[in-house]
C-alpha positions in Angstrom: -8.5 11.7 -1.0 -6.0 9.5 -2.8 -4.8 6.1 -1.4 -2.1 6.4 1.3 -0.5 3.4 -0.7 -0.2 1.9 -3.9 -0.2 -1.6 -2.4 -0.6 -3.3 0.9 -2.9 -1.8 3.7 -3.5 1.6 2.2 -6.5 3.5 3.2 -8.6 6.6 2.2 -10.0 9.5 4.1 -12.9 11.7 3.5 -14.1 14.8 5.4 -17.9 14.0 6.6 -19.8 17.2 8.3 -23.5 17.8 9.4 -25.0 20.6 7.2 -28.3 22.0 6.8 -30.4 22.2 3.4 -28.4 25.7 2.9 -25.0 24.2 3.1 -24.4 26.0 6.5 -22.7 23.5 9.8 -25.5 21.9 11.9 -25.4 19.6 14.8 -28.8 17.7 14.8 -27.6 14.9 12.4 -27.8 11.0 13.6 -24.9 9.9 14.1 -25.8 6.4 13.8 -26.3 7.1 10.2 -22.9 9.3 9.8 -20.9 7.5 6.7 -17.6 6.4 7.2 -14.8 8.8 7.0 -12.0 6.3 6.4 -11.9 3.1 4.2 -9.3 0.3 3.1 -7.9 0.8 -0.7 -5.4 -1.8 -0.5 -4.6 -2.8 -4.3 -2.9 -6.2 -3.4 0.7 -7.1 -2.4 3.9 -4.8 -2.6 6.7 -6.1 -5.2 9.3 -8.0 -3.3 12.8 -9.3 -4.3 12.7 -12.7 -5.7 16.3 -14.6 -6.2 18.0 -17.8 -7.0 20.6 -19.9 -5.6 24.2 -18.7 -6.0 26.1 -20.2 -9.3 29.1 -21.8 -9.2 32.5 -20.2 -8.4 34.1 -18.9 -11.5 37.5 -20.0 -10.4 38.7 -23.1 -8.2 40.9 -21.0 -6.0 41.5 -17.1 -5.7 39.4 -14.3 -6.3 36.4 -16.0 -8.3 32.9 -14.7 -8.3 29.5 -16.4 -8.0 26.2 -14.9 -9.4 22.8 -15.5 -8.7 19.4 -13.9 -10.7 17.6 -11.5 -8.6 14.6 -9.7 -9.8 11.8 -7.7 -8.5 8.3 -9.4 -8.5 4.9 -8.1 -7.8 
């Protein structure tokens, strides 16, 4: 199956069943040799917001504005 997340801590699942040579359900498989049904599939950290310091105010008084750089980074 697909990974449950495109980043940070996803997992994949699959169905594991015991079958005989004809493909019918069986009960005599060795449990100790059963393949894993779930595995990690993390693909690195998730993107997050990075931002700089606030700039100078556009006015010494009244309704000025301050801006800063804000970017989404991996």
